C-alpha positions as CSV (number, residue, x, y, z in Angstrom):
1,I,31.3,14.2,31.5
2,W,28.3,15.0,29.1
3,G,27.6,10.6,30.3
4,I,27.5,12.3,33.9
5,A,25.6,15.4,33.5
6,F,22.7,13.7,31.7
7,F,22.4,11.3,34.2
8,F,22.0,13.5,37.2
9,A,19.5,16.0,34.7
10,I,17.7,12.8,33.8
11,M,17.1,11.6,37.8
12,I,16.4,15.2,39.0
13,L,13.7,15.7,36.0
14,S,12.0,12.3,36.5
15,F,11.1,13.9,40.3
16,L,8.9,16.7,38.0
17,L,6.6,13.8,36.1
18,I,3.5,13.4,37.2
19,A,0.8,10.9,36.1
20,P,-2.8,12.2,34.9
21,P,-5.4,11.4,37.0
22,A,-7.2,8.0,36.5
23,G,-9.5,7.9,33.6
24,F,-8.0,11.3,32.0
25,K,-9.0,11.8,28.0
26,A,-7.2,14.4,26.1
27,V,-9.5,16.8,24.8
28,A,-11.1,15.7,21.6
29,A,-10.3,18.1,18.7
30,N,-13.2,20.4,17.5
31,A,-14.3,19.9,13.8
32,S,-12.1,22.6,12.2
33,G,-9.0,20.8,14.0
34,A,-10.0,17.3,13.5
35,A,-7.7,14.9,11.9
36,A,-8.3,13.6,8.3
37,K,-8.0,10.2,8.8
38,T,-8.0,8.8,12.0
39,P,-5.2,6.3,12.9
40,P,-6.6,2.5,13.6
41,K,-6.8,1.5,16.9
42,A,-6.2,-1.8,18.5
43,D,-8.9,-4.5,18.8
44,H,-7.4,-5.2,22.3
45,D,-4.0,-5.0,24.3
46,S,-1.5,-7.6,22.7
47,A,0.6,-9.4,25.2
48,P,4.3,-9.9,23.7
49,S,3.6,-13.2,23.3
50,E,0.7,-12.7,21.3
51,M,2.3,-9.7,19.4
52,L,5.2,-12.1,18.4
53,R,2.7,-14.9,16.7
54,T,1.6,-12.1,14.3
55,W,3.4,-11.5,11.0
56,Q,2.5,-8.0,11.2
57,F,5.5,-7.6,13.9
58,Y,8.2,-9.2,11.7
59,L,7.0,-6.9,8.9
60,L,6.9,-4.0,11.0
61,W,10.5,-5.0,12.6
62,F,11.9,-5.2,8.9
63,L,10.5,-1.8,7.9
64,Y,12.2,-0.2,11.4
65,A,15.3,-1.8,10.6
66,C,15.3,-0.4,6.8
67,G,14.4,3.1,7.6
68,A,16.4,3.6,10.6
69,G,19.5,1.4,9.1
70,A,19.9,3.9,6.8
71,G,19.8,6.7,8.6
72,L,22.3,5.6,10.8
73,M,24.7,4.5,8.3
74,I,24.7,8.1,6.7
75,I,24.8,9.3,10.7
76,S,28.0,7.2,11.3
77,K,30.0,8.0,8.0
78,L,29.1,11.5,7.2
79,A,32.1,13.3,8.4
80,T,34.1,10.8,6.1
81,I,31.8,11.0,3.2
82,A,32.0,14.7,3.5
83,F,35.4,14.9,3.1
84,T,36.2,12.0,0.9
85,Q,33.4,13.2,-1.8
86,A,33.3,16.9,-1.2
87,G,36.7,17.8,0.4
88,I,34.7,19.4,3.4
89,E,36.7,19.3,6.7
90,W,33.8,21.1,8.7
91,A,31.8,18.1,8.8
92,F,30.1,19.4,12.5
93,V,28.3,21.5,10.4
94,L,26.5,18.7,8.5
95,V,26.3,16.8,11.9
96,A,24.2,19.8,13.4
97,A,22.2,20.4,10.6
98,L,21.4,16.5,10.5
99,A,20.8,16.7,14.3
100,I,18.0,19.4,13.7
101,G,16.5,17.4,11.1
102,N,16.4,14.7,13.0
103,G,14.4,16.5,15.9
104,G,12.1,18.5,13.4
105,G,11.6,15.2,11.6
106,R,10.0,13.5,14.4
107,V,7.9,16.3,15.2
108,A,6.7,16.7,11.5
109,A,6.3,13.3,11.0
110,G,4.0,12.7,14.0
111,M,1.7,15.5,12.8
112,L,1.7,14.4,9.5
113,S,0.6,10.9,10.2
114,D,-1.9,11.7,12.1
115,K,-3.5,13.4,9.3
116,I,-2.5,11.1,6.1
117,G,-2.2,8.0,8.3
118,R,1.4,6.1,9.5
119,K,1.4,3.7,6.4
120,N,1.8,6.9,3.9
121,T,4.0,8.7,5.8
122,M,6.0,5.5,6.4
123,R,5.9,5.2,2.7
124,L,6.8,8.9,1.9
125,C,9.7,8.9,4.7
126,F,11.3,5.7,2.5
127,C,10.9,7.1,-0.9
128,L,12.3,10.9,0.2
129,Q,15.3,9.1,2.1
130,A,16.0,6.7,-1.1
131,I,16.2,10.0,-3.0
132,M,18.3,11.9,-0.7
133,I,20.9,9.1,-0.6
134,F,20.8,9.0,-4.3
135,V,21.6,12.7,-4.0
136,L,24.2,12.0,-1.9
137,S,25.9,9.6,-4.1
138,L,26.5,11.9,-7.1
139,T,28.2,14.4,-4.6
140,Q,31.8,14.8,-6.0
141,Q,34.3,17.7,-5.2
142,G,34.4,20.5,-7.5
143,R,30.3,19.9,-8.0
144,F,27.2,22.1,-6.7
145,L,26.1,19.5,-4.5
146,A,29.5,19.6,-2.7
147,T,29.2,22.7,-1.4
148,L,28.5,23.1,2.5
149,P,25.2,25.0,2.1
150,V,23.6,22.5,-0.1
151,L,25.0,19.5,1.8
152,S,23.7,20.7,4.8
153,L,20.6,20.5,3.3
154,V,20.8,17.0,2.2
155,S,22.0,16.2,5.7
156,A,19.0,17.9,7.6
157,L,16.7,16.0,4.8
158,I,18.5,12.6,5.9
159,G,18.2,13.4,9.6
160,A,14.3,14.4,9.1
161,N,13.4,11.2,7.4
162,Y,15.5,9.1,10.1
163,G,14.0,11.2,12.9
164,A,10.5,10.1,11.5
165,N,10.8,6.5,11.8
166,L,11.3,7.1,15.9
167,A,7.9,9.2,15.8
168,L,6.3,6.3,13.6
169,F,7.1,3.1,14.6
170,P,6.2,3.8,18.4
171,A,3.1,4.9,17.1
172,V,2.0,2.2,14.9
173,T,3.2,-0.4,17.7
174,K,0.4,1.4,20.0
175,D,-1.9,1.4,17.0
176,Y,-1.7,-2.0,16.5
177,Y,-0.6,-4.0,19.9
178,G,-2.7,-1.5,22.3
179,L,-0.9,0.4,25.0
180,K,-1.2,-1.9,27.9
181,N,2.2,-3.7,27.2
182,F,3.6,-1.1,24.8
183,G,6.9,-1.1,27.0
184,V,7.6,-4.2,26.2
185,N,6.1,-4.6,22.8
186,Y,7.6,-1.6,21.5
187,G,11.0,-2.5,22.7
188,L,10.7,-5.8,20.8
189,I,10.5,-3.7,17.8
190,F,12.8,-1.5,18.8
191,T,15.7,-4.2,18.4
192,S,15.6,-3.7,14.9
193,W,16.7,0.0,15.3
194,G,20.3,-1.4,17.0
195,V,20.3,-4.4,14.1
196,G,19.5,-2.2,11.0
197,G,22.3,0.4,12.5
198,F,24.7,-2.2,13.1
199,M,24.4,-4.3,9.9
200,L,24.0,-1.0,7.2
201,S,27.1,1.1,9.3
202,L,29.2,-2.3,9.2
203,Y,28.4,-3.0,5.5
204,A,29.4,0.8,4.5
205,G,32.4,0.4,6.2
206,W,33.3,-2.7,4.6
207,V,32.5,-1.4,1.2
208,Y,34.7,1.5,1.4
209,D,37.7,-0.4,3.1
210,Q,37.5,-2.9,0.1
211,S,37.3,-0.2,-2.4
212,A,40.0,1.6,-0.6
213,K,42.4,-1.2,-1.2
214,A,41.1,-1.1,-5.1
215,G,42.9,2.5,-5.0
216,N,39.2,4.2,-5.5
217,P,37.7,4.7,-1.9
218,S,33.7,4.6,-2.1
219,F,30.3,4.3,-0.6
220,N,28.6,3.9,-3.6
221,F,27.4,0.0,-3.1
222,S,26.5,0.9,0.3
223,Y,24.5,3.7,-1.1
224,Y,22.6,1.7,-3.3
225,A,22.1,-1.3,-1.1
226,A,20.4,1.3,1.6
227,I,18.4,2.9,-1.3
228,A,17.1,-1.0,-2.4
229,L,16.0,-1.6,1.2
230,L,14.5,1.4,1.5
231,L,12.4,1.2,-1.9
232,V,11.3,-2.7,-0.7
233,A,10.3,-1.1,2.5
234,A,8.2,1.8,1.0
235,A,6.4,-1.4,-1.5
236,L,5.9,-3.2,1.6
237,T,4.0,-0.2,3.6
238,F,1.2,-1.5,0.9
239,V,0.9,-4.7,2.6
240,I,1.0,-4.3,6.4
241,K,-2.4,-3.8,8.1
242,P,-3.5,-4.0,11.9
243,P,-3.6,-7.9,13.2
244,K,-7.0,-9.0,13.8
245,R,-7.6,-10.9,17.7
246,A,-7.8,-14.5,17.2
247,S,-11.3,-15.9,17.9
């Protein structure tokens, strides 16, 4: 029912979209509102074949897979995590908190990256996400962390750091490879979202099943794997840089 409703809503609203006039340029920020750090601009519009020949594409793909995969792993298992670790049956509250954080994180990360740069924002979000997942790994029934308000806050922050990826990686794709072929270029980078989410969610389920067979169901090893990937991704943000056009 929701799918049908969304289909008609999207189709109807699409008729309201109007392309800006030719040569349109956004109004420049004044001195007081200017961004503290101007994002790098692509030195030309790269075709998909050109993008695939740059090492930056594969590194961005890996970073996206780590950031999105860690968030999707928690999203896919949040109800089970709430029940097994905290004894909370009202998991829908945590899911709602995560969804709010997801939406807010996209806006906040976009604004922040315009001020401090894409790489710095990525690094911050990867590190914060690693901390939040570590906090989640410490959650046990009967402790302070296992209360509904605290877990709602943790869920919202995990959602915010996950949502940040969906604001940062389209922006950095545009910065590195231009706008002309942005649809295809970002589509290729976006495949990492599906792969990362699938692999880490599958791994988390496998870890839980194996630990359940041993009589102690737990997500701990999947938490630690996600944390390790996030920290590696944070370190790699020091390496990534805009590609240079071949002479």
